[in-house]
C-alpha positions in Angstrom: 88.5 64.8 120.6 88.3 68.8 120.2 91.8 69.2 121.3 92.8 67.4 118.1 90.6 68.6 115.6 91.1 72.4 116.7 94.9 71.8 116.1 94.2 70.4 112.5 92.1 72.3 111.3 95.2 75.3 112.1 97.7 72.8 110.4 95.7 73.2 107.2 95.3 76.7 107.2 98.6 77.7 107.6 99.6 74.4 105.0 97.2 75.9 102.3 97.8 79.2 102.7 101.6 78.8 102.9 101.1 75.8 99.5 99.4 78.8 97.8 101.7 81.4 98.6 104.1 80.8 95.0 100.9 81.7 92.7 101.0 85.8 92.7 96.9 87.4 92.6 99.0 89.9 90.1 102.6 89.9 87.8 103.5 93.5 87.8 104.8 94.4 84.3 106.3 98.5 85.2 108.1 98.4 88.4 109.8 101.8 87.3 110.5 102.8 91.0 114.6 101.9 90.4 114.6 103.4 87.5 116.7 106.4 86.5 115.3 109.3 84.5 116.1 109.5 81.0 116.5 106.2 81.0 115.3 102.8 79.3 113.4 101.0 81.9 115.3 98.2 83.3 114.3 95.1 82.1 113.1 95.9 78.2 115.0 95.2 75.6 114.7 98.1 72.4 114.1 96.3 69.4 114.1 98.6 66.0 112.9 96.5 63.3 114.9 96.1 59.7 116.2 98.9 57.9 114.6 101.9 60.3 117.4 104.0 61.4 115.2 106.3 63.5 114.2 104.6 67.1 111.1 106.5 68.8 112.7 107.1 72.0 111.2 105.2 75.6 112.8 106.8 78.6 111.6 106.6 82.5 110.1 110.4 83.5 108.4 111.3 86.6 105.2 113.6 87.6 103.9 114.2 91.1 102.3 111.0 90.5 105.2 108.6 89.8 107.4 107.5 87.6 105.7 106.5 83.9 107.6 104.9 80.3 107.8 108.8 78.1 107.4 107.5 74.1 108.6 110.4 71.5 108.2 109.4 67.6 108.9 111.7 65.0 108.7 109.7 61.7 110.0 106.6 63.4 109.5 103.2 64.4 110.6 101.1 67.4 109.5 98.8 70.8 110.6 97.5 73.9 109.8 94.6 74.7 109.8 92.1 78.0 109.9 88.6 78.2 107.0 87.4 80.6 107.9 83.4 80.0 104.8 81.7 78.6 102.0 83.3 80.2 99.0 80.8 80.4 96.6 83.1 79.9 93.9 81.3 81.1 95.6 81.8 84.9 96.2 85.6 84.3 93.1 86.5 82.4 93.2 90.2 82.6 95.6 93.0 81.7 95.5 96.3 83.7 97.7 99.5 82.5 96.9 103.3 81.9 98.7 105.6 79.4 98.2 109.3 77.9 98.5 110.7 74.7 100.2 113.9 74.1 100.1 114.3 70.7 98.7 112.4 67.7 99.8 111.7 64.8 98.5 112.8 61.7 96.0 110.5 59.8 93.0 109.7 57.3 92.6 106.0 58.4 94.4 103.4 60.3 93.0 100.8 58.9 95.5 101.9 55.2 98.9 100.9 55.4 99.7 104.8 54.9 98.1 105.5 58.1 98.9 102.3 60.2 100.2 104.3 62.9 99.5 104.8 66.8 100.6 107.1 69.3 100.6 104.5 71.9 100.3 100.6 71.6 100.3 97.3 74.5 101.5 94.3 72.6 100.4 90.7 73.7 102.9 88.1 71.5 101.7 85.0 71.0 102.5 81.5 70.4 103.2 77.8 70.9 104.9 76.8 73.7 108.5 75.5 72.6 108.2 78.3 69.7 111.3 77.6 68.1 110.4 73.9 68.2 110.8 71.7 64.4 107.0 70.6 64.9 106.0 74.8 65.5 108.1 75.5 62.3 106.7 73.5 60.2 103.5 74.7 61.6 104.3 77.7 59.8 106.0 76.8 56.6 109.1 75.9 55.1 110.0 79.4 54.1 110.1 80.7 57.9 112.5 77.8 58.2 114.6 78.8 55.2 115.1 82.2 56.2 115.3 81.5 60.3 112.9 83.8 61.0 109.9 82.6 63.3 107.1 85.0 63.3 104.7 85.0 66.7 101.8 83.2 65.7 99.7 86.3 67.2 99.7 89.9 68.4 97.1 91.9 69.6 97.4 95.3 69.9 96.0 97.2 72.1 95.7 101.1 69.9 94.5 104.5 71.4 93.4 105.0 67.7 92.2 108.5 65.9 89.4 107.5 63.8 88.2 103.4 64.1 85.9 103.2 66.5 86.6 101.4 70.0 86.6 97.3 70.2 85.9 97.1 66.3 89.5 95.2 65.9 90.5 94.4 62.2 93.6 92.2 61.0 97.1 94.7 60.9 97.4 96.2 57.1 101.4 95.7 58.1 100.7 92.3 59.3 98.3 88.9 58.4 99.7 87.7 62.2 98.1 90.9 64.1 95.0 91.9 65.2 94.4 95.7 66.0 92.1 96.5 69.0 91.1 100.2 69.7 90.5 100.8 73.5 90.3 104.2 73.2 89.8 106.7 70.4 89.1 109.8 71.3 91.9 112.4 70.7 89.7 114.9 72.7 91.4 113.0 76.0 94.5 114.4 75.8 96.9 114.7 78.1 94.3 113.1 80.8 95.7 109.8 82.4 93.3 106.7 81.3 92.8 103.7 82.8 91.8 100.6 81.1 91.2 96.8 81.2 90.9 93.9 79.4 89.7 90.3 78.9 92.6 89.2 77.0 91.6 85.9 77.3 88.1 86.8 75.1 89.5 89.0 73.0 92.3 85.9 72.3 89.3 83.3 71.9 87.7 85.9 69.4 90.4 86.2 66.8 92.5 82.9 67.3 90.5 80.1 68.0 93.0 78.0 67.8 95.1 75.4 69.9 96.3 76.5 72.9 98.4 80.0 72.8 100.7 80.9 75.7 101.8 84.7 76.3 105.7 85.5 74.8 106.1 88.9 75.6 104.3 92.3 76.2 106.0 95.4 74.1 105.1 99.1 73.8 104.6 100.6 70.8 104.5 104.1 69.4 104.9 104.3 65.6 104.8 107.2 62.6 106.9 106.0 60.2 104.5 105.5 57.5 102.6 108.7 58.3 105.8 110.6 58.8 104.3 112.5 61.4 104.9 112.8 65.3 103.4 111.1 68.3 104.1 111.5 72.0 102.7 109.5 74.9 103.2 108.5 78.2 101.9 104.6 80.0 102.6 103.2 83.2 101.4 100.3 85.4 100.6 97.2 83.7 99.8 94.5 85.4 98.3 91.0 84.4 95.5 90.0 87.3 94.3 86.5 88.0 91.0 85.1 87.0 91.2 84.2 91.1 91.6 88.1 92.2 
C-alpha cells in the first residue's frame, strides 16, 4: 500500500507545479537589459498629445547599477505607454518601482491647472474589458462615440510632487477621469533612487467603487508644459506582484 501512495504523492506534486507554472508571481514591465543607450525602450509607444509639438524625451541610459529610463522635459508634454492586455488587479494588486528626480519643475501648487506638472509620473490606465464595445461607448456618453474618442474610464497617476502632501489624492485639474496620488513630496531627496510599493487594488477601490475595471496600459509621464519650466528624472524596475507572492 505504501508503495502505491508514495508515487501518487510525487505525481500530484509534479502535476501541481506544472499546472501552475504559467501563473507568474511577478510581471516585469521594464526589462531594459537589451535596450540600446539613447533609444526609446522596446515595447513602449511614444504618445504626443494633440497641439503639443515639443515632446518630452524618453531614452535609455546606464549608470553603475544598470539601465534606466531617463526623462527630460523643457516646457513639453508627452508620455510613453505599454499595453498590459487587461490585467486583473485582483490577481496582481501590488506595483513596485524605483525612481529618481534630478530637476523638479518650478511650481506653486500642483492642484492649480497652471501648475499641473510633475517631474515623474507612473500612470495606470483602467477601463472595462473590451473598452470599445458599443455597451462601453454608451457608458461613456454619446459625445465620445460621435467624435470617435474613447477616453479610459480611469487613470491613477502616481506622482513625485513638489507641494501636495503624500497620499493626499485628488482629481486632476486637467481631467476628471484622472486621480493624482502623490507618493513622494520631498524635493530635498534629489538625485537619489527611491523604491516605492503601492497597493493598487486598494487605491482603485478607494477612488472608483464601480463595476470591475481592468488594467489596460501603464505610462511613464514627465510634463512641464503648464509651468513652462524644466524637469529631469529616471525610472526603472517597474513590476506587478501577485497576491500570492
